[in-house]
C-alpha positions in Angstrom: 22.1 -52.5 34.1 21.3 -53.0 37.9 22.4 -56.1 39.9 19.8 -58.3 40.6 19.9 -57.3 44.3 19.4 -53.7 43.5 16.5 -54.5 41.2 14.9 -57.0 43.5 15.1 -53.9 46.1 13.6 -51.5 43.9 10.9 -53.7 43.0 10.1 -54.0 46.8 9.9 -50.3 47.6 8.1 -49.6 44.6 5.5 -52.2 45.9 5.2 -51.2 48.8 4.7 -47.1 47.8 1.9 -48.7 45.8 0.2 -50.5 48.0 0.6 -47.4 50.6 -1.5 -45.9 47.6 -3.8 -48.9 47.7 -4.3 -49.1 51.5 -5.5 -44.9 51.0 -8.1 -45.9 48.5 -9.3 -48.4 50.5 -9.5 -46.5 53.4 -11.0 -43.5 50.9 -13.7 -45.4 50.0 -15.3 -47.1 53.2 -14.8 -43.4 54.6 -16.0 -41.3 51.7 -14.3 -38.2 54.0 -11.3 -37.9 51.3 -13.8 -38.1 48.3 -15.9 -35.4 50.1 -13.5 -33.1 51.3 -11.2 -32.6 48.5 -13.7 -33.7 45.8 -11.4 -36.0 43.3 -12.3 -38.9 42.1 -10.0 -42.0 43.8 -9.7 -43.7 40.2 -8.0 -40.6 39.3 -5.6 -40.4 42.7 -4.9 -43.9 41.5 -4.3 -44.2 38.1 -1.5 -40.5 38.9 0.5 -42.2 41.2 0.9 -45.3 38.7 1.9 -43.1 36.3 4.5 -41.5 39.2 6.0 -45.0 40.0 6.3 -46.0 36.4 8.2 -42.9 35.7 10.4 -43.9 38.5 10.8 -47.0 36.7 11.8 -45.7 33.8 14.3 -43.0 35.3 16.1 -46.3 36.9 16.4 -48.2 34.0 18.3 -46.0 32.3 20.6 -45.0 35.0 24.3 -45.4 35.7 24.3 -45.7 39.8 22.5 -48.2 41.8 23.4 -48.1 45.7 21.3 -51.1 47.3 23.1 -52.5 50.0 20.8 -52.3 53.3 17.6 -50.8 54.3 19.2 -47.5 54.5 19.4 -47.4 50.9 15.9 -49.1 50.5 14.6 -45.7 52.6 16.8 -43.8 50.3 15.5 -44.4 47.5 11.7 -44.1 48.7 13.2 -40.5 49.7 14.3 -39.6 46.4 11.1 -41.1 44.3 8.3 -39.5 46.5 8.6 -36.3 45.3 7.6 -37.6 41.3 5.0 -39.7 42.5 3.6 -37.0 45.3 3.7 -34.5 41.9 1.7 -36.6 39.8 -1.7 -37.4 42.7 -1.4 -33.3 43.1 -1.6 -32.9 39.6 -5.0 -34.9 39.5 -6.2 -33.2 42.5 -6.0 -29.7 40.4 -7.1 -31.3 37.3 -10.1 -32.5 39.5 -10.7 -29.1 40.7 -10.3 -27.3 37.6 -12.8 -29.3 36.3 -15.2 -28.5 39.3 -14.8 -24.7 38.4 -15.9 -24.9 35.2 -18.7 -26.4 36.0 -19.7 -23.5 37.8 -18.6 -21.2 35.1 -20.2 -22.6 32.6 -23.6 -23.4 34.7 -26.7 -21.0 33.9 -28.8 -19.6 36.9 -32.6 -21.2 35.6 -35.7 -20.4 36.7 -37.5 -23.9 38.3 -40.1 -23.5 35.9 -37.9 -23.5 33.0 -35.7 -26.3 34.2 -36.8 -29.0 31.8 -36.0 -27.6 29.2 -32.4 -26.2 29.8 -29.2 -28.1 28.3 -25.7 -28.8 30.1 -25.0 -27.9 33.4 -27.9 -25.0 35.8 -27.8 -23.8 38.9 -31.2 -23.4 41.0 -31.9 -22.1 43.8 -35.5 -22.1 45.3 -37.4 -23.4 48.6 -37.7 -27.6 49.7 -41.5 -28.3 49.1 -41.7 -32.4 49.8 -44.3 -34.7 50.9 -41.9 -37.2 51.6 -38.7 -37.2 54.1 -36.5 -39.5 55.6 -34.5 -40.1 58.9 -31.1 -39.0 58.4 -28.0 -41.8 59.6 -26.7 -40.0 61.7 -29.2 -38.4 63.9 -32.0 -39.8 62.8 -33.5 -35.9 62.1 -36.2 -35.8 59.1 -34.9 -34.5 56.3 -34.7 -34.3 52.4 -30.8 -34.4 52.3 -28.2 -34.0 54.8 -24.8 -34.6 55.2 -22.7 -36.1 57.7 -19.7 -37.0 59.6 -18.3 -39.3 62.4 -15.5 -38.9 64.4 -13.7 -41.3 67.3 -11.6 -40.5 70.3 -9.8 -42.3 73.1 -7.3 -45.7 73.1 -8.9 -46.6 69.2 -8.6 -43.3 67.7 -4.8 -43.1 68.6 -6.1 -39.3 70.8 -7.4 -38.4 73.9 -7.6 -34.7 72.8 -8.3 -34.5 69.2 -11.4 -35.8 67.3 -10.2 -38.1 64.6 -12.8 -38.2 61.3 -13.8 -42.1 60.5 -16.7 -41.7 58.4 -18.4 -38.7 56.2 -20.6 -38.9 53.2 -24.0 -37.3 51.7 -27.3 -38.3 51.0 -31.2 -37.6 50.8 -34.3 -38.5 49.1 -36.2 -37.1 45.6 -38.0 -33.7 46.8 -39.6 -30.6 44.9 -37.6 -27.1 44.8 -39.9 -24.2 43.8 -37.9 -20.7 43.1 -42.1 -19.2 42.8 -42.1 -19.7 39.0 -43.0 -23.5 39.2 -41.1 -26.5 41.0 -38.9 -29.2 39.7 -37.7 -32.9 41.0 -34.9 -32.8 42.5 -32.9 -36.3 43.2 -29.2 -35.9 45.8 -28.8 -39.1 45.7 -25.5 -39.2 44.6 -24.8 -35.3 45.2 -22.3 -33.8 47.1 -23.8 -31.6 50.0 -22.1 -28.9 51.6 -24.1 -28.0 54.8 -22.4 -26.4 57.6 -22.9 -29.1 60.7 -25.2 -27.5 63.0 -26.0 -30.8 65.5 -23.4 -32.1 67.2 -24.0 -35.5 69.3 -20.9 -37.2 71.5 -21.7 -40.3 73.3 -19.7 -43.5 75.0 -18.8 -45.8 72.3 -19.9 -48.9 74.2 -23.1 -46.6 74.7 -26.4 -46.3 72.7 -26.1 -44.6 69.3 -28.5 -42.1 67.9 -28.9 -43.5 64.2 -28.3 -46.1 61.7 -24.8 -45.0 61.2 -24.2 -45.8 64.6 -25.5 -49.0 64.9 -24.0 -50.3 61.7 -20.3 -49.6 63.8 -18.2 -51.9 65.3 -18.5 -51.1 68.8 -14.9 -49.5 70.6 -13.4 -50.4 73.8 -15.0 -48.2 77.1 -13.6 -45.2 77.5 -13.7 -43.7 73.7 -16.2 -41.6 72.6 -18.0 -41.1 69.3 -19.3 -37.8 67.9 -21.9 -37.3 65.0 -21.8 -34.3 63.4 -25.0 -33.5 60.3 -26.4 -30.6 59.0 -29.7 -31.2 57.1 -32.3 -29.8 54.8 -36.1 -30.0 55.4 -39.4 -28.5 54.2 -39.3 -25.2 53.7 -35.7 -24.7 53.4 -33.9 -22.3 50.9 -31.2 -24.6 48.6 -29.0 -23.8 45.6 -28.8 -27.3 43.5 -25.9 -27.5 40.5 -26.6 -30.8 38.4 -28.2 -31.4 34.7 -31.6 -32.5 33.6 -32.6 -36.0 33.3 -34.6 -36.9 29.9 -37.7 -37.3 32.1 -37.1 -33.7 34.1 -35.7 -34.7 37.2 -32.3 -32.7 38.1 -29.8 -34.7 39.1 -27.9 -32.9 41.4 -23.9 -33.3 41.6 -23.5 -29.8 43.9 -25.8 -28.9 47.2 -25.5 -25.8 49.0 -27.1 -23.3 51.3 -27.7 -20.0 49.3 -24.8 -17.9 49.1 -22.2 -21.0 49.8 -21.9 -21.8 45.7 -19.9 -18.9 45.1 -17.4 -19.3 48.0 -17.1 -23.3 47.0 -16.4 -22.4 43.4 -13.6 -19.4 45.0 -12.3 -22.5 47.4 -11.8 -25.1 44.6 -10.2 -22.4 41.4 -8.1 -22.0 45.1 -7.3 -25.6 45.6 -6.9 -26.0 41.8 -4.0 -23.4 41.5 -1.7 -24.4 44.0 -2.0 -27.9 43.6 -1.0 -27.6 40.0 1.8 -25.5 41.0 2.8 -27.8 43.7 2.2 -30.7 41.6 4.1 -29.3 38.6 7.6 -28.3 41.1 7.1 -31.5 42.8 7.3 -33.3 39.2 10.2 -31.2 38.0 12.4 -31.5 42.0 11.3 -35.1 41.6 12.8 -35.7 38.2 16.1 -34.4 38.7 15.8 -36.1 42.4 15.5 -39.3 40.8 17.8 -39.1 38.2 20.4 -37.4 40.3 20.0 -40.6 42.8 20.1 -43.1 39.6 22.7 -41.7 38.0 20.4 -40.9 35.0 21.4 -38.2 32.0 18.8 -35.9 31.2 18.1 -33.8 28.2 16.9 -30.5 30.2 
């Protein structure tokens, strides 16, 4: 077994690895940017990271070599165990994307008039009909649903030239969708919405802000710039909606796209699933051997 000091260093380093993923979780939950871009539940990433950390601990328990003598050894431990943890995280991303691709594959193109009798995931394309619109959060545009992104550059943004995305989200209010055969009620409030960011507004950090998002921000330092980007859908727009029908006949949307973007997104998710799965498996295989070599743990393969 390892010396008391060795196990102390092991626990400390692995704790910091855990804190790193916890910090990532907190940031992602507050901004929504990672979940919007990579379509992976944050809880999945935490579970995957935990499995990786536990795997490292198991390999260490059965090891015969321990080189804990200072800070350099702690860094060596860190770099020899990160690939295994990262591999499990990559697999979580792969599984999430594969499930999303499968949802697209199983979803049936359904006329809006027959949505109420549909079962399972469906895809509906139609024109927005709405008697109720709301102001979009970022730029206060009248809309039924929206996606937006807030970025910062300057001193607090840690870059004078590049924009640092700090917050991103989607949302909307219920609206009707009609393809000419009849209308169906769509609830977009829990949907991930993918629209082109066609509206952009840049303003000084210490100046007036255009929408509700800006009013809720903690002001940055003078000299910084804020950028608000937004894509919205309003009455008369064509949308493609992926979702399931609830008991009251409402289409509970999980994804909303402009027409033609859904098939592109499905292909992109499939490519990501393959890349993340391949990279994750290679990282896990290599990470196991790397950690085993570091700890002197014999492997049966």
